[in-house]
C-alpha positions, 0 to 999 in steps of 0.5 A, a space after each residue: 499500500 505504501 508503494 502504491 501511494 508513493 507511486 501515485 504521489 510521485 506521478 502527481 508531483 511529476 505531472 503537476 509540475 509545469 516545468 519539464 526540466 523540474 519533472 525530469 529532475 524529480 524523476 532523476 532524484 527518485 531513481 537516485 534515491 532507489 539507487 542509494 538505498 540499494 547501495 546501502 544493501 550492497 555492502 552486506 551483499 559484498 560481506 556475504 560474498 567474501 564469506 561465501 567465497 572463503 567458505 568454498 575455498 577454505 572449508 573442509 568436509 563440514 561445509 557442503 560445497 554445492 550449497 555454498 556455491 548456490 548461494 554465492 551464485 545468487 549473491 554474484 547475480 545480484 551484484 552483477 545486476 547492480 554493476 550492469 545497471 550502474 554501467 549502462 545508466 545515463 543520468 545526462 540524457 543529452 539530445 533526448 526529448 522531454 518525453 524520451 527522458 521521462 520514459 527512460 527514467 521511468 524505465 530505469 526506476 523500474 529496473 533499479 527497483 527489481 535489482 533492489 528486490 534481487 539484492 534484498 533477496 540475495 542478502 536474506 537467503 545468504 544470511 540465513 545460509 551463513 547463519 545455519 553454516 556457522 552454527 555447525 
């Protein structure tokens, strides 16, 4: 419900503004805000990635290598998705019309929201795995 309300509020703000540059700036700011939230979660993702990598390389028979590799792949996939998005993201949008910029930023906001969910899931499942592994 909160996400839906936020989406409606964002839409009203965007279309309520008469100035197209202001609309573009507000939408860019909302994309960057999601990005910043994702980057906060990315720190835990990187910690889990290092721990999983270390488990795979250094753990003996006490750790199921296949399971650890599955969780490492989940973490790697989330990290790679974020990295790919960041490398492709164009905040400048030079030479594009107002509508093209709005469409692009709207699409990018959807993509970074999916990555946010992917990273949150990767952190959650890898934390759960690492917590059970460290107790053995």
